[in-house]
N, C-alpha and C positions, 0 to 999 in steps of 0.2 A: 597480499592484506591486510591491515591491522586497524583498529582505529584503540586509542589507551582508554576507559570507561572504567568506571568504576559502577559497581555490582547495585542493583536496585535495591539488595537486601542490608546494601551497606548504609544508604541514606535515606531509606523510606524504611523504617518502621511500623509493622502492620502485621497483621494476619499474610497467610501462606497467600501463596498468585493464587485464580487472578486479580489482579488491578485493576479497580474501575475510578473509573475517572467523569462523573456527571453532573450537568446541570445546562443550562438555557443558553437555547444559540447565541441568543444576544442576553444583555441585561437588559430588563425596559424600564424597571422601577425599583425601588428600595426595596419597598412590600413584597414583590413577588421577586428581589434577589432572597433579600434575608427568609422567604417562607419555605422556597424551592429549598436553599441551603439543611432548613431545618429538619425539611423531608427525607432530604438522603444523606442527613449524617448518622442515622439512625441505621440503615440496611448498609449489612453485612458485602463487605472487601469493597467498600468505599472509601478513597481514603485520599480521593482531592475533588474540588467543586470547581467548575471553569464556566463561561460565561465570556461573550463574545464581546470587546467593549466598542471596536472600529471594525466596523462591516464592511467588506468591501463588493456594493454592488454593483453586479455587473450592468445596469445600468443605473442613470442618475433616478432622482424624483425616490427613492424607496427608502425606508431606514437602514442612518447609517451607521445608528449604536449612538450610545451614552457619550461615549466618549470616556476623557478624566473622572469625572463627577461618579461612574460608576464605579472608581478605582477603591475611593471612600464607599461602597454600601461593599466589596468583597473582601474587603479591610473588615470591612464589619462581622461580614461571614466567615470568615475565617476564624478570631477569635469569637464569637459566641460558638460553634460549633466546633471546634480543635480541628477541620478537615484546613487540608491546605490549600490553595488555591492560586490559578492557571486564568492567563487572560491570555487570546493571537496577538503579537506583537507583529508587524511589518514594515516597522522604521527604527530610524536610531531615539528619537521624541518616544517615539511610545513607548521603548524602553527605559528611558531616563521617569517616565511616570509613573512607569510601573513598579520599581527596584525603591523608589518614594518613598512607594503606599504598600513595600514592605511586600510583595507579593511574589510568592514560594516559587511558584514554575512557569517559566514562558512558555509558550508554544510558538511556533514559523507553519503561519497556514500557504497552502498546495497553490494558490495563485503568484505566494513569496518567494517558493524557496524553488521554481519554474524561471525565477532570473535569478542570475551568478553575480551580479552585481547590486542588489536588491543584499544578499546574502551575505558579502562583503563589510560591506555596509553598518551590517547586523555584528557581523564579527569586532568589526574595529575596533563596538562601538562597547562589546563585553568582556575584551582582554583582561583578566587582571576580574575578572567577576567569578565568585564562586557561586553558579546557579545552577540547575537543570534547565534540561529546554530540549523540546519535546519537535520531533522534524514530520512532519506530514508529507506526503510524496505528493509531487509534481502531479498537476494535472493530466497533464499529460505523458503515456505510460515510458519514460525514458528513464529508466534506473541509474544510469548515470549521472543523472543531475540533484537525483536522490542521495545517492553516493557522495558528488561530489559537496550539496549541503551539509549532511553529518561532517567529511574531512577538512572543510573549512573550520568547524566551527570547533571541533576538537583543537584542529593546531591553533585555534586560539585560545586553549586550554580549557576548550569546555568539556571534562571527563563526565555528568552524568546528562546521558544520552537519550532518549528513545524514539524512536524510528514509530510513523502513528502513517498505518497501512486504511486510507479511507477509500478508496476505491480510484481510477481513473476513465477522465472523458474518453467516449466512443459512440460515434454513432449512429450505430446498431445500439440503441439502450436496452432493446429490449425489458427485462422485469426491473434491471437495476435503476438507478441514479447515475450512477461511475459506476464500471464496471468492474468487478472487484477483482479480473486478474489474478489469483493467485497468485501466479507460479511466478510473480513478482519481488513479491513478499516474501515466497521459499526462498528467491534465491538469495535478496537482501539476509538472508538467514543464513544460507549456506558460507557466504562469502565472510559476514561479520558474526559468527556465534555468542561471540562476547553480549555483542547489540539484543537489548528490550528490543521486541517489536508488537507491539500491541495495535489492535483493530477499531477502526469507527466508524461501528454499522448504520448509523443515525446517513450518513454521509453517499453510503453506498448503497444503500435501500432507497434515499426519499419517500420512503412512505413506513409509516409506524409495523403496520402487519406484518414485517418481512423482515423486523429488526432481529426475533429472537434466534432465526435457523440461522442469519449470518453470525451470529455472536456464536452460536454453537459452532458451526464451521471454524471458526477463528480458535474457539478453544481447541478443537481436534487435530488444528495444523500447528498446534503447540504455541498457539500466543504466547506471551507475558500479561493481555490483561487486555480490557478494552476500556474506550470511551462513546458515552452513553448520551445524547443530548437527555434534557429531564425538563421539561416547566409543568409550576403547579399548574396551568390551566392551558394544555398543549395546543386545545382550540386557538385560544384566544392569543396567537403567538405573533409576536409584527415579522420573525422570519421562520422560512422553513417550516411552519409550522404542520404540514403534515409528516415530517420524520421525527416530530417528540412526542416523546411519551411520559407520563406521568408517574412519579414517586411508587403509585403504589403498583403502575405498571413495572418502572423499572425492578424493583422487589420481584411481583413476579417471575421477571424473565434468567433473575438473577440463582434463586429457590430453586430454578427447573433446569438451569443450567446443570449440566455433563462434565463432569471435569476428570478428563482418563489418564492416568498412571500413563506415565512412562516409561516407567519398567514393572513386571511380574516376576512372577516367583519363577524357580529353575526349569521348571517343566513348561511354561510358557514363552521362555524365552529361548528355549531350546527348539518347540515348536517353529517359533518363528525363525530362528535363524533356519533352518531347513528348507521353510519358506521362500525366504532372501534366496536360498541358493538358487531353486527353482527359477529363481527372477531373473536369475543372473547368469542361467544357459542360455533362456529363449534372448535377451537382451545382447548374448554374445553371438548367438543365431543370426538374429536380427540383424544387426552391423551387418555380419560377413554376405548376410540375402540385400543390403543396402548398398555394399561395396561392389557385389555383380552386375547391382543392375546398373549401377556407373560407369561399366566399364563398356556394358552394352550402351550406357546413353555417349558415353564416348567414341565407338564405331559406328552411329548415327550421325552423329557432330561430325567427323572423318570425312565421310559419307554424303551430307549435302555441302559440304563443303569441295568436295573433288567432282560434286555435280552442278554445284553453282545455285543450293537446294537454299530458300529463306529457314533461322532456325525456328520462327512461331508459324509453329500450324495450330491455325485456331480450332478447325473442323476433329482434328486430333485429340485435342485438349481437349474440347467440347467432351470427346467421346470417352476418354478417360472417367471423366467427371463424373458421367451417369454411368456408366458401366462398376467404377469401384464404390461410389457412391451404396449404387441399389446391391452391389454381395455385399460391401460393410455394413448398412441399415440390416441383412439378414443373419450377419454373422453376432449384432448384439452391439454393434458399437456407433459410438452418438454421430448426428452428423455432423454439429463444432468439432468434433476432433477427426471427422475424418476428412474434411475442408481443409482444416487447418495444416495435418500434413501433407495431403496433396499437395496443397500451397509449397509449404517448404519443401517437396522434393519437385518438383514442378520447375522452383527461381532457384535451384542447383541444379539442376539442369539446362536449364536458358545458359546461366553463367559458365557450365563447363563446355558448353556447344561453344556461348561466346569466346570462352579462349581458343579453342582450335581455331575460332576462325579466323582471330588476331594474329596466334600464333609467329608466322611466315608473312601475314601481308604487312606488320609492323613492326621491321626490323629494328635489332637492338641499336640507340641510337649515338650509342659511342662508331659506331661503322661509317656515322655521315660525317667524321671526322680526321682519317685517314686518307 
């Protein structure tokens, strides 16, 4: 897989990364937009001012944005502060209006990315347009939808692309509005090393108290930047008031981020390489143990088939969970990790035994034509 992408440094001038994109969840009034823009313009690393103009509310009746009139406010904010401007677009009409007012960067939201039809409509109207586009991950944890949106845009000629990790809907909400599921953006970075990936801690957290922690994790994951919702009066915001911070809080957050270096001196690299070699050895041993386990699973599957025993044995599975969790927790492993690992192994074990059961009971379809 590959994407034809122009690096950020070649089209966005300014300080070194991280890139910070900030502004209110929603543009509400001209005064609110301009006041917020003036405050964030003086904060290091903030290069782009954001605001939502068309707000896709889950249910009708809430504030759904100011629409096109907010574009004039965004234009004024950009001209006065020198910040680039970005707004969310969800259809060709939004794009045409944003281009008319000279918006510098477009972003596509999570609800739109989940629909390939909507993405294709956006791509069709963007053909021949030289403008950067940011693509948020879809609300559901499907990396293929995220990749598909990026590929469609790239094929339509958009080569200034940024992926935005804003978390995923998950029924077990725990401490987050949207689960970060860090493994998904990490996999995206692995598949497309030249694709800038930034993080949106505001939508992941849903509460301003946790934004710094998630922002720091994003920096530790070597992400290219942050999109953080900032409002001149957060508590009075018409949308997502709980997850917005003031410009002063944004400055404090950025000032206290630890930006880690990707490379160190020769001694550092040598020591790190030795530790990585140790991990490689353990991984190879782990793969061999898993292979041995699956061979035993296959033997069990064949025995079940010969003796007409059902594949799924609930009591046995409950016993495994209880026993392995107790042992794993004593070894210092987290319950979430253990459950994820056990469920993954269990799914593979069930599938292998199902394949054994079906191997001889469903003959090759070609045999029916003989």
